[in-house]
C-alpha positions as CSV (number, residue, x, y, z in Angstrom):
1,X,7.3,21.3,-16.3
2,X,7.2,17.8,-14.8
3,X,3.8,16.0,-14.6
4,X,3.5,13.0,-12.3
5,X,1.0,10.3,-11.4
6,X,-1.8,11.7,-13.6
7,X,-2.8,8.6,-15.5
8,X,-5.9,9.7,-17.4
9,X,-6.5,12.8,-15.2
10,X,-7.8,15.7,-17.2
11,X,-5.9,18.9,-17.1
12,X,-8.6,20.6,-15.1
13,X,-7.9,18.1,-12.3
14,X,-4.2,19.1,-12.1
15,X,-2.6,21.7,-10.0
16,X,0.8,23.3,-10.4
17,X,3.1,23.6,-7.3
18,X,6.6,25.0,-7.0
19,X,9.3,22.7,-5.5
20,X,12.7,23.8,-4.1
21,X,14.5,20.9,-2.6
22,X,18.0,20.6,-1.1
23,X,17.7,16.8,-1.5
24,X,17.8,14.9,-4.7
25,X,14.4,13.4,-5.6
26,X,14.1,9.6,-6.2
27,X,12.7,9.7,-9.7
28,X,14.5,11.6,-12.5
29,X,12.9,15.0,-12.7
30,X,13.7,16.8,-15.9
31,X,15.1,20.2,-15.1
32,X,15.7,19.5,-11.4
33,X,18.7,21.2,-9.7
34,X,19.3,21.2,-6.0
35,X,18.2,24.5,-4.4
36,X,16.5,25.8,-7.6
37,X,12.8,26.3,-8.0
38,X,10.9,24.1,-10.5
39,X,7.2,23.8,-11.3
40,X,5.5,20.4,-11.0
41,X,2.0,19.4,-12.1
42,X,0.2,17.1,-9.7
43,X,-3.2,15.6,-9.2
44,X,-5.4,18.1,-7.4
45,X,-6.1,15.9,-4.4
46,X,-2.5,14.9,-3.6
47,X,-1.4,15.4,0.0
48,X,2.1,16.2,1.2
49,X,2.8,12.7,2.4
50,X,1.9,11.2,-1.0
51,X,4.1,13.8,-2.7
52,X,7.0,12.9,-0.5
53,X,6.6,9.2,-1.0
54,X,6.3,9.8,-4.8
55,X,9.3,12.1,-5.2
56,X,11.6,11.2,-2.3
57,X,10.9,7.5,-1.5
58,X,14.6,6.6,-1.6
59,X,15.7,9.7,0.5
60,X,12.9,10.2,3.0
61,X,15.4,9.7,5.9
62,X,17.4,12.6,4.6
63,X,14.6,15.1,5.0
64,X,14.9,17.4,7.9
65,X,12.4,20.2,7.4
66,X,9.5,20.7,5.0
67,X,7.6,24.0,4.6
68,X,4.7,24.9,2.4
69,X,4.4,28.6,1.7
70,X,6.9,29.3,4.4
71,X,5.1,27.4,7.2
72,X,5.6,23.9,8.6
73,X,2.6,21.8,8.0
74,X,1.1,18.4,8.8
75,X,2.0,15.7,6.2
76,X,-1.7,15.0,5.6
77,X,-2.2,18.5,4.2
78,X,-3.6,18.5,0.7
79,X,-1.5,20.5,-1.7
80,X,-3.2,23.4,-3.5
81,X,-2.6,25.3,-6.7
82,X,0.4,27.6,-6.4
83,X,1.8,26.0,-3.2
84,X,5.5,26.6,-2.7
85,X,7.2,23.5,-1.2
86,X,10.6,23.8,0.4
87,X,12.5,20.7,1.4
88,X,15.6,20.9,3.5
89,X,18.1,18.2,4.5
90,X,18.9,17.2,8.1
91,X,21.6,19.2,9.7
92,X,24.3,17.3,11.4
93,X,26.2,18.7,14.3
94,X,27.5,18.0,17.6
């Protein structure tokens, strides 16, 4: 399980979320595979916007749709224990 941005944060201040992304994250995430679920430990007070800037800073412009627990949400939403984050790429068409 990947742990990010925790510094000296005690385990009780971490949450575990599930990420499924159809876009490659910017940092190397051990065990990441496009379209596969993976668990990630995060600081308990991280919002979706911070999460995206941390994981996808090089690919933010490729993101088309983000859902948490099957619903579109505001990027300021604070992530919670057990959240399921789906990230989809933009769809091109004409």
